[in-house]
Backbone and ligand atoms as CSV (ligand in chain L), in Angstrom:
chain,resi,resn,atom,element,x,y,z
A,1,UNK,N,N,84.914,80.599,54.591
A,1,UNK,CA,C,85.795,81.229,55.583
A,1,UNK,C,C,87.119,80.477,55.635
A,2,UNK,N,N,88.196,81.218,55.660
A,2,UNK,CA,C,89.488,80.569,55.810
A,2,UNK,C,C,90.395,81.462,56.647
A,3,UNK,N,N,91.405,80.846,57.177
A,3,UNK,CA,C,92.409,81.616,57.893
A,3,UNK,C,C,93.755,80.969,57.626
A,4,UNK,N,N,94.770,81.779,57.471
A,4,UNK,CA,C,96.097,81.210,57.327
A,4,UNK,C,C,97.072,81.938,58.226
A,5,UNK,N,N,97.967,81.201,58.780
A,5,UNK,CA,C,99.002,81.766,59.633
A,5,UNK,C,C,100.343,81.292,59.102
A,6,UNK,N,N,101.206,82.211,58.766
A,6,UNK,CA,C,102.530,81.809,58.307
A,6,UNK,C,C,103.584,82.519,59.144
A,7,UNK,N,N,104.665,81.814,59.372
A,7,UNK,CA,C,105.732,82.351,60.206
A,7,UNK,C,C,106.821,82.940,59.318
A,8,UNK,N,N,107.297,84.118,59.668
A,8,UNK,CA,C,108.332,84.799,58.896
A,8,UNK,C,C,109.438,85.281,59.818
A,9,UNK,N,N,110.581,85.541,59.221
A,9,UNK,CA,C,111.641,86.238,59.951
A,9,UNK,C,C,111.695,87.666,59.439
A,10,UNK,N,N,111.625,88.622,60.359
A,10,UNK,CA,C,111.573,90.034,59.964
A,10,UNK,C,C,112.903,90.464,59.358
A,11,UNK,N,N,112.860,91.011,58.139
A,11,UNK,CA,C,114.085,91.534,57.532
A,11,UNK,C,C,114.335,92.962,57.986
A,12,UNK,N,N,113.241,93.667,58.329
A,12,UNK,CA,C,113.369,94.981,58.953
A,12,UNK,C,C,112.370,95.035,60.092
A,13,UNK,N,N,112.464,96.042,60.934
A,13,UNK,CA,C,111.562,96.139,62.082
A,13,UNK,C,C,110.133,96.394,61.617
A,14,UNK,N,N,109.179,95.759,62.272
A,14,UNK,CA,C,107.769,95.961,61.999
A,14,UNK,C,C,107.061,96.334,63.293
A,15,UNK,N,N,105.829,96.795,63.151
A,15,UNK,CA,C,105.012,97.083,64.307
A,15,UNK,C,C,104.019,95.935,64.477
A,16,UNK,N,N,103.862,95.489,65.695
A,16,UNK,CA,C,102.919,94.402,65.973
A,16,UNK,C,C,101.496,94.949,66.005
A,17,UNK,N,N,100.589,94.324,65.273
A,17,UNK,CA,C,99.199,94.782,65.232
A,17,UNK,C,C,98.436,94.464,66.509
A,18,UNK,N,N,98.975,93.606,67.351
A,18,UNK,CA,C,98.282,93.238,68.583
A,18,UNK,C,C,98.656,94.134,69.762
A,19,UNK,N,N,99.965,94.342,69.968
A,19,UNK,CA,C,100.413,95.076,71.165
A,19,UNK,C,C,100.928,96.472,70.848
A,20,UNK,N,N,101.100,96.809,69.567
A,20,UNK,CA,C,101.680,98.071,69.102
A,20,UNK,C,C,103.179,98.165,69.368
A,21,UNK,N,N,103.770,97.090,69.833
A,21,UNK,CA,C,105.211,97.096,70.077
A,21,UNK,C,C,105.987,96.809,68.799
A,22,UNK,N,N,107.293,96.830,68.913
A,22,UNK,CA,C,108.168,96.602,67.767
A,22,UNK,C,C,108.486,95.118,67.618
A,23,UNK,N,N,108.482,94.665,66.381
A,23,UNK,CA,C,109.007,93.343,66.045
A,23,UNK,C,C,110.399,93.611,65.475
A,24,UNK,N,N,111.449,93.340,66.231
A,24,UNK,CA,C,112.786,93.718,65.759
A,24,UNK,C,C,113.202,92.902,64.540
A,25,UNK,N,N,114.040,93.513,63.702
A,25,UNK,CA,C,114.618,92.784,62.565
A,25,UNK,C,C,115.340,91.552,63.087
A,26,UNK,N,N,115.195,90.466,62.361
A,26,UNK,CA,C,115.889,89.237,62.728
A,26,UNK,C,C,115.084,88.305,63.614
A,27,UNK,N,N,113.952,88.782,64.152
A,27,UNK,CA,C,113.128,87.908,64.988
A,27,UNK,C,C,111.942,87.375,64.176
A,28,UNK,N,N,111.298,86.350,64.691
A,28,UNK,CA,C,110.203,85.768,63.923
A,28,UNK,C,C,108.865,86.374,64.335
A,29,UNK,N,N,107.950,86.382,63.405
A,29,UNK,CA,C,106.612,86.914,63.658
A,29,UNK,C,C,105.615,86.128,62.819
A,30,UNK,N,N,104.345,86.329,63.095
A,30,UNK,CA,C,103.294,85.652,62.341
A,30,UNK,C,C,102.588,86.618,61.414
A,31,UNK,N,N,102.265,86.143,60.252
A,31,UNK,CA,C,101.387,86.851,59.336
A,31,UNK,C,C,100.064,86.093,59.339
A,32,UNK,N,N,99.002,86.785,59.703
A,32,UNK,CA,C,97.698,86.133,59.776
A,32,UNK,C,C,96.813,86.763,58.712
A,33,UNK,N,N,96.170,85.939,57.907
A,33,UNK,CA,C,95.216,86.510,56.969
A,33,UNK,C,C,94.024,85.593,56.868
A,34,UNK,N,N,92.916,86.156,56.494
A,34,UNK,CA,C,91.714,85.358,56.409
A,34,UNK,C,C,90.560,86.178,55.890
A,35,UNK,N,N,89.381,85.633,56.059
A,35,UNK,CA,C,88.181,86.285,55.585
A,35,UNK,C,C,87.171,86.219,56.716
A,36,UNK,N,N,86.564,87.342,57.047
A,36,UNK,CA,C,85.598,87.411,58.133
A,36,UNK,C,C,84.373,88.140,57.612
A,37,UNK,N,N,83.235,87.469,57.571
A,37,UNK,CA,C,81.989,88.068,57.108
A,37,UNK,C,C,82.166,88.779,55.763
A,38,UNK,N,N,82.863,88.102,54.865
A,38,UNK,CA,C,82.999,88.613,53.513
A,38,UNK,C,C,84.175,89.540,53.272
A,39,UNK,N,N,84.856,89.959,54.349
A,39,UNK,CA,C,85.977,90.879,54.170
A,39,UNK,C,C,87.309,90.179,54.419
A,40,UNK,N,N,88.267,90.476,53.566
A,40,UNK,CA,C,89.615,89.970,53.805
A,40,UNK,C,C,90.296,90.820,54.865
A,41,UNK,N,N,91.103,90.186,55.668
A,41,UNK,CA,C,91.880,90.933,56.649
A,41,UNK,C,C,93.269,90.327,56.735
A,42,UNK,N,N,94.187,91.083,57.245
A,42,UNK,CA,C,95.504,90.519,57.533
A,42,UNK,C,C,96.117,91.276,58.700
A,43,UNK,N,N,96.961,90.604,59.419
A,43,UNK,CA,C,97.620,91.206,60.571
A,43,UNK,C,C,99.010,90.609,60.693
A,44,UNK,N,N,99.844,91.340,61.401
A,44,UNK,CA,C,101.214,90.893,61.609
A,44,UNK,C,C,101.487,91.054,63.091
A,45,UNK,N,N,102.071,90.051,63.698
A,45,UNK,CA,C,102.282,90.203,65.134
A,45,UNK,C,C,103.274,89.226,65.717
A,46,UNK,N,N,103.689,89.553,66.946
A,46,UNK,CA,C,104.517,88.629,67.717
A,46,UNK,C,C,103.747,87.319,67.898
A,47,UNK,N,N,104.455,86.211,67.884
A,47,UNK,CA,C,103.805,84.911,68.062
A,47,UNK,C,C,103.059,84.826,69.399
A,48,UNK,N,N,103.697,85.314,70.466
A,48,UNK,CA,C,103.027,85.209,71.765
A,48,UNK,C,C,101.882,86.213,71.904
A,49,UNK,N,N,101.933,87.316,71.140
A,49,UNK,CA,C,100.788,88.237,71.152
A,49,UNK,C,C,99.563,87.574,70.523
A,50,UNK,N,N,99.796,86.808,69.449
A,50,UNK,CA,C,98.700,86.060,68.844
A,50,UNK,C,C,98.088,85.096,69.867
A,51,UNK,N,N,98.947,84.407,70.618
A,51,UNK,CA,C,98.458,83.470,71.629
A,51,UNK,C,C,97.679,84.196,72.730
A,52,UNK,N,N,98.198,85.358,73.145
A,52,UNK,CA,C,97.501,86.138,74.170
A,52,UNK,C,C,96.142,86.610,73.652
A,53,UNK,N,N,96.118,87.064,72.408
A,53,UNK,CA,C,94.868,87.521,71.798
A,53,UNK,C,C,93.824,86.401,71.808
A,54,UNK,N,N,94.260,85.193,71.437
A,54,UNK,CA,C,93.335,84.049,71.434
A,54,UNK,C,C,92.860,83.740,72.852
A,55,UNK,N,N,93.770,83.884,73.838
A,55,UNK,CA,C,93.413,83.593,75.225
A,55,UNK,C,C,92.405,84.618,75.759
A,56,UNK,N,N,92.477,85.854,75.256
A,56,UNK,CA,C,91.573,86.908,75.739
A,56,UNK,C,C,90.266,86.954,74.953
A,57,UNK,N,N,90.202,86.181,73.879
A,57,UNK,CA,C,89.064,86.292,72.960
A,57,UNK,C,C,87.730,86.055,73.659
A,58,UNK,N,N,87.649,84.989,74.465
A,58,UNK,CA,C,86.375,84.681,75.118
A,58,UNK,C,C,85.929,85.790,76.063
A,59,UNK,N,N,86.921,86.421,76.686
A,59,UNK,CA,C,86.622,87.466,77.654
A,59,UNK,C,C,86.171,88.766,76.976
A,60,UNK,N,N,86.770,89.101,75.829
A,60,UNK,CA,C,86.582,90.430,75.249
A,60,UNK,C,C,85.833,90.477,73.921
A,61,UNK,N,N,85.731,89.356,73.235
A,61,UNK,CA,C,85.113,89.425,71.907
A,61,UNK,C,C,83.612,89.640,72.003
A,62,UNK,N,N,83.100,90.389,71.046
A,62,UNK,CA,C,81.669,90.471,70.834
A,62,UNK,C,C,81.363,89.336,69.857
A,63,UNK,N,N,80.499,88.404,70.268
A,63,UNK,CA,C,80.418,87.187,69.461
A,63,UNK,C,C,79.729,87.361,68.120
A,64,UNK,N,N,79.040,88.472,67.917
A,64,UNK,CA,C,78.577,88.767,66.569
A,64,UNK,C,C,79.662,89.424,65.732
A,65,UNK,N,N,80.506,90.203,66.374
A,65,UNK,CA,C,81.437,91.076,65.663
A,65,UNK,C,C,82.879,90.610,65.696
A,66,UNK,N,N,83.178,89.610,66.511
A,66,UNK,CA,C,84.578,89.214,66.632
A,66,UNK,C,C,85.344,90.191,67.500
A,67,UNK,N,N,86.607,90.347,67.227
A,67,UNK,CA,C,87.440,91.200,68.064
A,67,UNK,C,C,88.560,91.805,67.224
A,68,UNK,N,N,88.797,93.100,67.425
A,68,UNK,CA,C,89.883,93.770,66.707
A,68,UNK,C,C,91.234,93.200,67.130
A,69,UNK,N,N,92.240,93.389,66.277
A,69,UNK,CA,C,93.583,92.911,66.630
A,69,UNK,C,C,94.247,93.802,67.678
A,70,UNK,N,N,93.910,95.082,67.657
A,70,UNK,CA,C,94.597,96.059,68.510
A,70,UNK,C,C,94.162,95.887,69.974
A,71,UNK,N,N,94.948,95.127,70.726
A,71,UNK,CA,C,94.542,94.808,72.102
A,71,UNK,C,C,94.451,96.031,73.012
A,72,UNK,N,N,95.356,97.029,72.919
A,72,UNK,CA,C,95.171,98.209,73.774
A,72,UNK,C,C,93.801,98.856,73.566
A,73,UNK,N,N,93.362,98.929,72.318
A,73,UNK,CA,C,92.064,99.536,72.054
A,73,UNK,C,C,90.916,98.649,72.550
A,74,UNK,N,N,91.004,97.349,72.263
A,74,UNK,CA,C,89.946,96.423,72.678
A,74,UNK,C,C,89.747,96.494,74.192
A,75,UNK,N,N,90.847,96.425,74.925
A,75,UNK,CA,C,90.765,96.348,76.383
A,75,UNK,C,C,90.306,97.673,76.975
A,76,UNK,N,N,90.887,98.787,76.520
A,76,UNK,CA,C,90.540,100.078,77.131
A,76,UNK,C,C,89.118,100.493,76.774
A,77,UNK,N,N,88.605,99.922,75.711
A,77,UNK,CA,C,87.246,100.229,75.287
A,77,UNK,C,C,86.194,99.543,76.163
A,78,UNK,N,N,86.550,98.392,76.716
A,78,UNK,CA,C,85.526,97.557,77.344
A,78,UNK,C,C,85.535,97.552,78.871
A,79,UNK,N,N,86.694,97.698,79.469
A,79,UNK,CA,C,86.755,97.543,80.925
A,79,UNK,C,C,87.529,98.699,81.548
A,80,UNK,N,N,87.484,98.767,82.880
A,80,UNK,CA,C,88.247,99.782,83.605
A,80,UNK,C,C,89.701,99.323,83.721
A,81,UNK,N,N,90.625,100.256,84.045
A,81,UNK,CA,C,92.029,99.849,84.221
A,81,UNK,C,C,92.180,98.760,85.279
A,82,UNK,N,N,91.387,98.823,86.349
A,82,UNK,CA,C,91.508,97.799,87.393
A,82,UNK,C,C,91.135,96.423,86.851
A,83,UNK,N,N,90.047,96.367,86.113
A,83,UNK,CA,C,89.632,95.079,85.527
A,83,UNK,C,C,90.651,94.593,84.497
A,84,UNK,N,N,91.189,95.523,83.708
A,84,UNK,CA,C,92.197,95.155,82.712
A,84,UNK,C,C,93.423,94.569,83.398
A,85,UNK,N,N,93.842,95.208,84.496
A,85,UNK,CA,C,95.024,94.724,85.199
A,85,UNK,C,C,94.788,93.309,85.719
A,86,UNK,N,N,93.588,93.040,86.221
A,86,UNK,CA,C,93.278,91.684,86.693
A,86,UNK,C,C,93.344,90.670,85.557
A,87,UNK,N,N,92.804,91.015,84.398
A,87,UNK,CA,C,92.830,89.998,83.334
A,87,UNK,C,C,94.240,89.847,82.775
A,88,UNK,N,N,95.037,90.920,82.765
A,88,UNK,CA,C,96.438,90.781,82.330
A,88,UNK,C,C,97.237,89.951,83.341
A,89,UNK,N,N,97.004,90.197,84.625
A,89,UNK,CA,C,97.715,89.415,85.644
A,89,UNK,C,C,97.410,87.923,85.515
A,90,UNK,N,N,96.156,87.610,85.139
A,90,UNK,CA,C,95.769,86.207,84.984
A,90,UNK,C,C,96.501,85.538,83.817
A,91,UNK,N,N,96.956,86.330,82.827
A,91,UNK,CA,C,97.641,85.774,81.647
A,91,UNK,C,C,99.159,85.829,81.768
A,92,UNK,N,N,99.646,86.529,82.771
A,92,UNK,CA,C,101.083,86.817,82.849
A,92,UNK,C,C,101.938,85.552,82.906
A,93,UNK,N,N,101.465,84.543,83.626
A,93,UNK,CA,C,102.232,83.319,83.749
A,93,UNK,C,C,102.370,82.557,82.430
A,94,UNK,N,N,101.406,82.780,81.516
A,94,UNK,CA,C,101.420,82.066,80.228
A,94,UNK,C,C,102.171,82.838,79.150
A,95,UNK,N,N,101.983,84.149,79.131
A,95,UNK,CA,C,102.537,84.984,78.045
A,95,UNK,C,C,103.235,86.206,78.634
A,96,UNK,N,N,104.303,85.996,79.421
A,96,UNK,CA,C,104.891,87.118,80.173
A,96,UNK,C,C,105.363,88.276,79.286
A,97,UNK,N,N,105.958,87.978,78.137
A,97,UNK,CA,C,106.487,89.060,77.301
A,97,UNK,C,C,105.362,89.821,76.617
A,98,UNK,N,N,104.359,89.112,76.152
A,98,UNK,CA,C,103.232,89.774,75.502
A,98,UNK,C,C,102.492,90.660,76.504
A,99,UNK,N,N,102.321,90.186,77.734
A,99,UNK,CA,C,101.653,90.990,78.758
A,99,UNK,C,C,102.478,92.242,79.068
A,100,UNK,N,N,103.800,92.088,79.161
A,100,UNK,CA,C,104.668,93.253,79.401
A,100,UNK,C,C,104.533,94.303,78.300
A,101,UNK,N,N,104.509,93.846,77.039
A,101,UNK,CA,C,104.414,94.813,75.932
A,101,UNK,C,C,103.071,95.528,75.958
A,102,UNK,N,N,102.030,94.792,76.287
A,102,UNK,CA,C,100.696,95.381,76.346
A,102,UNK,C,C,100.599,96.386,77.501
A,103,UNK,N,N,101.179,96.062,78.628
A,103,UNK,CA,C,101.180,96.996,79.756
A,103,UNK,C,C,101.946,98.273,79.400
A,104,UNK,N,N,102.993,98.116,78.598
A,104,UNK,CA,C,103.753,99.296,78.171
A,104,UNK,C,C,102.877,100.178,77.279
A,105,UNK,N,N,102.163,99.579,76.338
A,105,UNK,CA,C,101.295,100.364,75.464
A,105,UNK,C,C,100.154,101.029,76.242
A,106,UNK,N,N,99.731,100.412,77.321
A,106,UNK,CA,C,98.586,100.918,78.101
A,106,UNK,C,C,99.023,101.672,79.357
A,107,UNK,N,N,100.334,101.961,79.483
A,107,UNK,CA,C,100.845,102.408,80.789
A,107,UNK,C,C,100.152,103.646,81.340
A,108,UNK,N,N,99.855,104.632,80.485
A,108,UNK,CA,C,99.239,105.854,81.016
A,108,UNK,C,C,97.817,105.588,81.465
A,109,UNK,N,N,97.110,104.825,80.681
A,109,UNK,CA,C,95.715,104.509,80.997
A,109,UNK,C,C,95.635,103.634,82.249
A,110,UNK,N,N,96.517,102.629,82.355
A,110,UNK,CA,C,96.504,101.744,83.526
A,110,UNK,C,C,96.823,102.508,84.810
A,111,UNK,N,N,97.608,103.577,84.705
A,111,UNK,CA,C,98.007,104.336,85.890
A,111,UNK,C,C,96.953,105.360,86.302
A,112,UNK,N,N,95.914,105.512,85.495
A,112,UNK,CA,C,94.888,106.524,85.759
A,112,UNK,C,C,93.765,105.925,86.598
A,113,UNK,N,N,93.729,106.259,87.870
A,113,UNK,CA,C,92.748,105.671,88.792
A,113,UNK,C,C,91.306,106.020,88.437
A,114,UNK,N,N,91.118,107.126,87.732
A,114,UNK,CA,C,89.759,107.558,87.432
A,114,UNK,C,C,89.257,107.095,86.071
A,115,UNK,N,N,90.127,106.420,85.312
A,115,UNK,CA,C,89.735,106.049,83.950
A,115,UNK,C,C,88.639,104.981,83.975
A,116,UNK,N,N,87.788,105.038,82.985
A,116,UNK,CA,C,86.720,104.054,82.819
A,116,UNK,C,C,86.948,103.326,81.506
A,117,UNK,N,N,86.199,102.226,81.306
A,117,UNK,CA,C,86.170,101.631,79.982
A,117,UNK,C,C,85.559,102.638,79.021
A,118,UNK,N,N,85.856,102.492,77.753
A,118,UNK,CA,C,85.327,103.423,76.768
A,118,UNK,C,C,86.356,104.449,76.328
A,119,UNK,N,N,87.545,104.419,76.952
A,119,UNK,CA,C,88.623,105.311,76.531
A,119,UNK,C,C,89.318,104.698,75.325
A,120,UNK,N,N,89.672,105.519,74.364
A,120,UNK,CA,C,90.488,105.022,73.264
A,120,UNK,C,C,91.911,105.467,73.519
A,121,UNK,N,N,92.790,104.538,73.660
A,121,UNK,CA,C,94.187,104.901,73.936
A,121,UNK,C,C,95.029,104.719,72.683
L,1,ZN,ZN,ZN,103.054,92.118,69.934
């Protein structure tokens, strides 16, 4: 098993695999690649989104299966909007921009009082 993280400067805009937001040209981002249970994977994301993902890992990961990079999907799949809002609020002081981008991607689902976990957004 190995993992590598390298920092790059975006020459053109990219999409972040963690928050689904834009990585603007000229800003830095991380390229993550590794091997998990025999499969190679790679992801590209904002540096603070990577940190937020690691911070949420204990809360959301299935310890046999790990955790997908797509945080909107991971979160909306497992908990209700109210619970999601609580865990995002708990991270806001550490990763304010990453939390903002994630709330933007989840805005319709978070605003739905009747939504349950298990929704794919
Ligand atoms: Zn991001």
